[in-house]
Kinemage of the C-alpha trace (Angstrom):
@kinemage 1
@onewidth
@group {chain A} dominant
@subgroup {mainchain}
@vectorlist {calphas} color= white
{ca met a 1} P 0.000 0.000 0.000
{ca ser a 2} L 1.251 3.478 -0.862
{ca leu a 3} L 2.611 5.618 1.941
{ca ala a 4} L 0.391 8.422 0.610
{ca gln a 5} L -3.314 7.768 1.058
{ca leu a 6} L -6.333 9.950 0.399
{ca ile a 7} L -9.776 9.803 1.940
{ca thr a 8} L -12.926 11.425 0.574
{ca pro a 9} L -15.324 13.474 2.701
{ca ala a 10} L -17.978 10.761 2.410
{ca glu a 11} L -15.537 8.067 3.509
{ca leu a 12} L -14.414 10.112 6.492
{ca asn a 13} L -17.984 10.931 7.454
{ca asp a 14} L -18.748 7.209 7.558
{ca arg a 15} L -15.806 6.659 9.942
{ca leu a 16} L -16.589 9.446 12.414
{ca gly a 17} L -16.672 8.085 15.941
{ca ser a 18} L -14.710 4.959 15.038
{ca pro a 19} L -12.394 3.703 17.799
{ca gly a 20} L -8.788 4.690 17.180
{ca leu a 21} L -9.602 7.466 14.722
{ca val a 22} L -7.551 10.656 15.185
{ca ile a 23} L -8.439 13.701 13.086
{ca leu a 24} L -6.126 16.714 13.012
{ca asp a 25} L -7.207 20.120 11.759
{ca cys a 26} L -4.026 21.690 10.336
{ca arg a 27} L -5.415 24.969 9.017
{ca phe a 28} L -2.993 27.889 8.980
{ca ala a 29} L -2.348 31.158 7.147
{ca leu a 30} L 1.138 32.605 6.771
{ca glu a 31} L -0.238 36.144 6.723
{ca asp a 32} L -2.431 35.544 9.818
{ca pro a 33} L -0.914 32.989 12.225
{ca ala a 34} L -4.003 33.074 14.477
{ca tyr a 35} L -6.283 32.131 11.577
{ca gly a 36} L -6.140 28.381 12.070
{ca glu a 37} L -7.053 28.278 15.740
{ca arg a 38} L -9.733 30.917 15.240
{ca ser a 39} L -11.247 28.982 12.351
{ca tyr a 40} L -11.099 25.740 14.335
{ca ala a 41} L -13.074 27.368 17.156
{ca glu a 42} L -15.679 28.576 14.663
{ca gly a 43} L -16.244 25.095 13.281
{ca his a 44} L -14.311 21.924 12.444
{ca ile a 45} L -14.894 18.331 11.447
{ca pro a 46} L -16.486 16.528 14.411
{ca gly a 47} L -13.870 14.964 16.671
{ca ala a 48} L -10.933 16.885 15.186
{ca arg a 49} L -8.110 18.273 17.318
{ca phe a 50} L -6.234 21.394 16.267
{ca ala a 51} L -2.565 21.156 15.217
{ca asp a 52} L -0.904 24.549 14.839
{ca leu a 53} L 1.874 24.830 12.253
{ca glu a 54} L 4.061 27.103 14.370
{ca arg a 55} L 3.360 25.853 17.905
{ca asp a 56} L 3.004 22.128 17.219
{ca leu a 57} L 4.446 21.252 13.818
{ca ser a 58} L 7.537 23.492 13.920
{ca gly a 59} L 10.359 24.303 16.299
{ca pro a 60} L 11.598 27.678 17.516
{ca val a 61} L 12.969 30.053 14.890
{ca ile a 62} L 16.541 31.180 15.484
{ca arg a 63} L 17.005 34.373 13.500
{ca gly a 64} L 19.881 34.167 11.065
{ca val a 65} L 20.281 30.408 11.589
{ca thr a 66} L 17.062 28.528 10.870
{ca gly a 67} L 14.375 28.862 8.277
{ca arg a 68} L 10.881 30.092 9.064
{ca his a 69} L 9.494 26.700 10.094
{ca pro a 70} L 12.294 24.494 11.459
{ca leu a 71} L 11.443 20.944 12.385
{ca pro a 72} L 9.991 20.490 15.860
{ca asp a 73} L 11.846 18.689 18.608
{ca ala a 74} L 10.916 15.034 18.166
{ca asp a 75} L 10.167 14.390 21.848
{ca arg a 76} L 7.971 17.461 22.090
{ca leu a 77} L 6.088 16.441 18.945
{ca leu a 78} L 5.623 12.928 20.312
{ca asp a 79} L 4.124 14.394 23.462
{ca arg a 80} L 1.683 16.489 21.433
{ca leu a 81} L 0.662 13.502 19.323
{ca gln a 82} L 0.056 11.483 22.469
{ca thr a 83} L -2.005 14.350 23.911
{ca trp a 84} L -4.175 14.137 20.810
{ca gly a 85} L -4.757 10.460 21.580
{ca leu a 86} L -2.456 8.917 19.005
{ca glu a 87} L -1.606 5.225 19.310
{ca asn a 88} L 0.752 3.271 17.076
{ca asp a 89} L -2.210 1.610 15.350
{ca ser a 90} L -4.424 4.706 15.111
{ca gln a 91} L -6.068 5.699 11.879
{ca val a 92} L -5.152 9.355 11.269
{ca val a 93} L -6.893 11.854 8.998
{ca leu a 94} L -5.268 15.226 8.331
{ca tyr a 95} L -6.871 18.236 6.703
{ca asp a 96} L -6.534 21.963 6.114
{ca asp a 97} L -8.634 24.358 4.059
{ca gly a 98} L -8.055 22.399 0.881
{ca pro a 99} L -4.745 22.657 -0.928
{ca gly a 100} L -3.249 20.234 1.594
{ca ala a 101} L 0.149 21.845 2.243
{ca phe a 102} L -0.215 22.129 6.021
{ca ala a 103} L -1.834 18.703 6.252
{ca ala a 104} L 1.038 17.282 4.196
{ca arg a 105} L 3.528 18.772 6.663
{ca ala a 106} L 1.799 16.798 9.441
{ca trp a 107} L 1.799 13.683 7.230
{ca trp a 108} L 5.545 14.010 6.659
{ca leu a 109} L 6.252 14.541 10.358
{ca leu a 110} L 4.343 11.362 11.173
{ca ala a 111} L 6.334 9.474 8.539
{ca trp a 112} L 9.552 10.968 9.974
{ca leu a 113} L 8.619 9.533 13.375
{ca gly a 114} L 7.753 6.145 11.879
{ca lys a 115} L 3.955 6.360 11.642
{ca arg a 116} L 3.504 5.282 8.029
{ca asp a 117} L 0.380 3.132 8.085
{ca gly a 118} L -3.166 4.361 8.327
{ca val a 119} L -2.442 8.048 7.683
{ca phe a 120} L -4.738 9.858 5.242
{ca leu a 121} L -5.095 13.340 3.768
{ca leu a 122} L -8.652 14.530 3.301
{ca asp a 123} L -8.787 15.072 -0.449
{ca gly a 124} L -9.927 18.626 -1.103
{ca gly a 125} L -9.725 19.494 2.581
{ca leu a 126} L -12.396 21.341 4.509
{ca lys a 127} L -13.585 23.012 1.309
{ca ala a 128} L -14.566 19.597 -0.054
{ca trp a 129} L -16.142 18.632 3.286
{ca lys a 130} L -18.317 21.749 3.249
{ca gly a 131} L -19.046 21.242 -0.441
{ca ala a 132} L -20.456 17.817 0.384
{ca gly a 133} L -22.841 19.441 2.875
{ca leu a 134} L -21.329 17.668 5.862
{ca ala a 135} L -21.614 18.946 9.408
{ca leu a 136} L -19.130 20.961 11.429
{ca asp a 137} L -18.735 20.997 15.196
{ca thr a 138} L -17.418 23.495 17.742
{ca ala a 139} L -16.705 21.054 20.576
{ca thr a 140} L -13.076 20.464 21.542
{ca pro a 141} L -12.525 16.761 22.260
{ca ser a 142} L -10.416 15.667 25.242
{ca pro a 143} L -9.132 12.198 24.377
{ca ala a 144} L -7.219 9.969 26.740
{ca lys a 145} L -3.487 10.299 26.249
{ca gly a 146} L -2.219 7.910 23.607
{ca gly a 147} L 0.833 5.687 23.716
{ca phe a 148} L 2.341 6.376 20.304
{ca arg a 149} L 6.083 5.803 20.185
{ca gly a 150} L 8.343 6.818 17.338
{ca glu a 151} L 11.888 7.717 16.422
{ca pro a 152} L 12.945 10.392 13.918
{ca asp a 153} L 14.392 8.964 10.718
{ca ala a 154} L 17.424 11.023 9.677
{ca arg a 155} L 17.484 9.249 6.305
{ca leu a 156} L 14.514 11.373 5.208
{ca leu a 157} L 16.459 14.609 5.560
{ca val a 158} L 19.327 16.460 3.923
{ca asp a 159} L 20.901 19.535 5.510
{ca ala a 160} L 22.267 22.676 3.883
{ca asn a 161} L 25.909 21.614 4.066
{ca ala a 162} L 25.287 18.220 2.480
{ca leu a 163} L 23.098 19.774 -0.193
{ca gly a 164} L 25.674 22.467 -0.933
{ca gln a 165} L 28.289 19.802 -1.587
{ca arg a 166} L 25.984 18.129 -4.110
{ca leu a 167} L 25.191 21.199 -6.226
{ca gly a 168} L 26.201 20.514 -9.799
{ca asp a 169} L 25.910 16.733 -9.382
{ca pro a 170} L 24.176 15.522 -12.564
{ca his a 171} L 22.437 12.763 -10.623
{ca leu a 172} L 20.743 15.158 -8.193
{ca thr a 173} L 17.140 16.227 -8.770
{ca leu a 174} L 16.259 19.231 -6.631
{ca leu a 175} L 12.581 20.202 -6.768
{ca asp a 176} L 11.402 23.609 -5.529
{ca ala a 177} L 7.716 23.627 -4.549
{ca arg a 178} L 7.236 27.402 -4.736
{ca ala a 179} L 5.372 29.165 -7.527
{ca leu a 180} L 7.367 30.002 -10.664
{ca pro a 181} L 7.597 33.804 -10.100
{ca arg a 182} L 9.205 33.226 -6.683
{ca phe a 183} L 11.453 30.513 -8.081
{ca lys a 184} L 12.655 32.856 -10.820
{ca gly a 185} L 13.215 35.661 -8.330
{ca glu a 186} L 10.734 37.971 -10.035
{ca val a 187} L 8.805 38.444 -6.764
{ca glu a 188} L 9.550 37.557 -3.157
{ca pro a 189} L 6.696 38.387 -0.775
{ca ile a 190} L 8.077 36.590 2.282
{ca asp a 191} L 11.851 36.141 2.386
{ca pro a 192} L 14.542 38.867 2.186
{ca val a 193} L 16.351 37.324 -0.810
{ca ala a 194} L 14.724 36.269 -4.076
{ca gly a 195} L 15.668 33.349 -6.313
{ca his a 196} L 16.322 29.644 -5.901
{ca ile a 197} L 19.039 27.135 -5.089
{ca pro a 198} L 21.242 26.632 -8.170
{ca gly a 199} L 20.351 23.545 -10.167
{ca ala a 200} L 16.816 23.341 -8.816
{ca thr a 201} L 13.734 22.806 -10.959
{ca cys a 202} L 10.451 24.567 -10.286
{ca ala a 203} L 7.775 22.045 -9.286
{ca ala a 204} L 4.991 24.240 -7.898
{ca phe a 205} L 3.004 22.183 -5.405
{ca thr a 206} L -0.275 23.610 -6.674
{ca asp a 207} L 0.260 21.690 -9.920
{ca asn a 208} L -0.394 18.471 -7.970
{ca leu a 209} L -4.057 19.492 -7.829
{ca gly a 210} L -6.849 19.652 -10.329
{ca ala a 211} L -9.224 22.544 -10.843
{ca asp a 212} L -11.476 21.081 -8.150
{ca gly a 213} L -8.725 21.342 -5.531
{ca arg a 214} L -8.286 17.586 -5.276
{ca phe a 215} L -5.123 15.664 -6.063
{ca leu a 216} L -4.609 14.625 -9.665
{ca pro a 217} L -4.922 10.896 -10.388
{ca pro a 218} L -1.728 8.940 -9.653
{ca ala a 219} L -1.054 8.319 -13.341
{ca glu a 220} L -1.128 12.051 -14.091
{ca leu a 221} L 1.127 12.784 -11.134
{ca arg a 222} L 3.499 10.091 -12.365
{ca gln a 223} L 3.695 11.783 -15.768
{ca arg a 224} L 4.291 15.145 -14.127
{ca phe a 225} L 7.194 13.993 -11.981
{ca ala a 226} L 8.651 11.775 -14.689
{ca arg a 227} L 9.085 14.915 -16.823
{ca leu a 228} L 10.761 16.730 -13.944
{ca ile a 229} L 13.060 13.883 -12.892
{ca gly a 230} L 13.975 12.646 -16.343
{ca glu a 231} L 16.562 9.878 -16.393
{ca arg a 232} L 18.077 10.774 -13.023
{ca pro a 233} L 17.847 8.161 -10.244
{ca his a 234} L 14.814 8.404 -7.993
{ca asp a 235} L 16.885 7.940 -4.859
{ca glu a 236} L 18.786 11.170 -5.598
{ca leu a 237} L 15.660 13.314 -5.329
{ca val a 238} L 15.470 16.180 -2.802
{ca thr a 239} L 12.556 18.565 -2.282
{ca tyr a 240} L 12.445 22.021 -0.739
{ca cys a 241} L 10.291 25.148 -0.731
{ca gly a 242} L 10.230 28.374 1.254
{ca ser a 243} L 10.279 26.891 4.745
{ca gly a 244} L 9.830 23.115 4.524
{ca val a 245} L 6.030 23.039 4.336
{ca thr a 246} L 4.819 22.957 0.720
{ca ala a 247} L 7.745 20.668 -0.153
{ca cys a 248} L 5.893 18.032 1.873
{ca his a 249} L 2.986 18.379 -0.555
{ca asn a 250} L 5.349 17.340 -3.359
{ca leu a 251} L 6.646 14.459 -1.241
{ca phe a 252} L 3.077 13.262 -0.675
{ca ala a 253} L 2.230 13.620 -4.369
{ca leu a 254} L 5.396 11.738 -5.360
{ca cys a 255} L 4.382 8.853 -3.106
{ca leu a 256} L 0.845 9.007 -4.472
{ca ala a 257} L 2.391 8.657 -7.942
{ca gly a 258} L 4.258 5.533 -6.860
{ca tyr a 259} L 7.701 6.956 -6.109
{ca pro a 260} L 9.519 6.084 -2.882
{ca leu a 261} L 9.588 8.713 -0.147
{ca ala a 262} L 12.254 11.215 -1.188
{ca arg a 263} L 14.355 13.425 1.061
{ca leu a 264} L 13.413 16.836 2.372
{ca tyr a 265} L 15.660 19.851 2.809
{ca ala a 266} L 13.632 21.001 5.794
{ca gly a 267} L 15.293 24.398 6.240
{ca ser a 268} L 14.531 25.224 2.614
{ca trp a 269} L 14.986 28.621 0.984
{ca ser a 270} L 14.471 30.668 4.152
{ca glu a 271} L 17.349 28.811 5.818
{ca trp a 272} L 19.551 28.654 2.712
{ca ile a 273} L 19.700 32.423 2.446
{ca thr a 274} L 20.797 32.940 6.064
{ca asp a 275} L 24.374 32.284 4.874
{ca ala a 276} L 25.513 34.803 2.268
{ca ala a 277} L 28.196 32.383 1.107
{ca arg a 278} L 25.571 29.999 -0.267
{ca pro a 279} L 24.956 30.548 -3.986
{ca val a 280} L 21.681 31.934 -5.300
{ca ala a 281} L 20.236 31.642 -8.801
{ca thr a 282} L 17.487 33.573 -10.577
{ca gly a 283} L 15.546 33.036 -13.774
{ca glu a 284} L 14.664 29.641 -15.157
């Protein structure tokens, strides 16, 4: 079974209240960090707990050293997952407003800790749930603490130094999940330096989705990534983005397309540019 699994609103609705089901609401807005928690309080899928990108799914930012969303401390994340009731055999459903980037970050973190079975992204997110006419709730569940145990898998990561040593390697495929104008350095609404890591290819995460906001069929995703990877080996693939969030959307889509789980440069562009000695490219 693929590491990446989708669930439809109707399928999730049928499972509500099932023993062992953990639902995490991962909504967030970069321009309004309080948006997710506020929206959760206004209405969420029944039984869902709220997982905040910055408080729960990221670690502290160290200015000039880390990117905008460094990985969380593994022990602290484990404690949060247990607080949400997670067991090793739990079925987990993750959602955000719809594109899936924040939900995919949670999916990747679970995979990093070893939870790779029974984890689903709600296809189309809360937008699809509402579009299906399904109910929302305002109650905050208080589950019993779970016993999930996991260990971070360093094999899923590459750091800036290791990546810098690989630049120019013809076997390396480096996929940037940001939109093309940011990749090219034409605009940069968030970070102080525009451009991309030399040798990278633009693979905007939004292109994993159809016009309806749901993931493209696996065969179409396979065609998309096959064009981007070419003849290079799949095990030399690294993904990044602005801060290590939307890159996880590409990692999920790659797995959905049948590729093995590739590596993540978690610090991504916002960390890369903290060192002026690291090269920067613009244009295509």
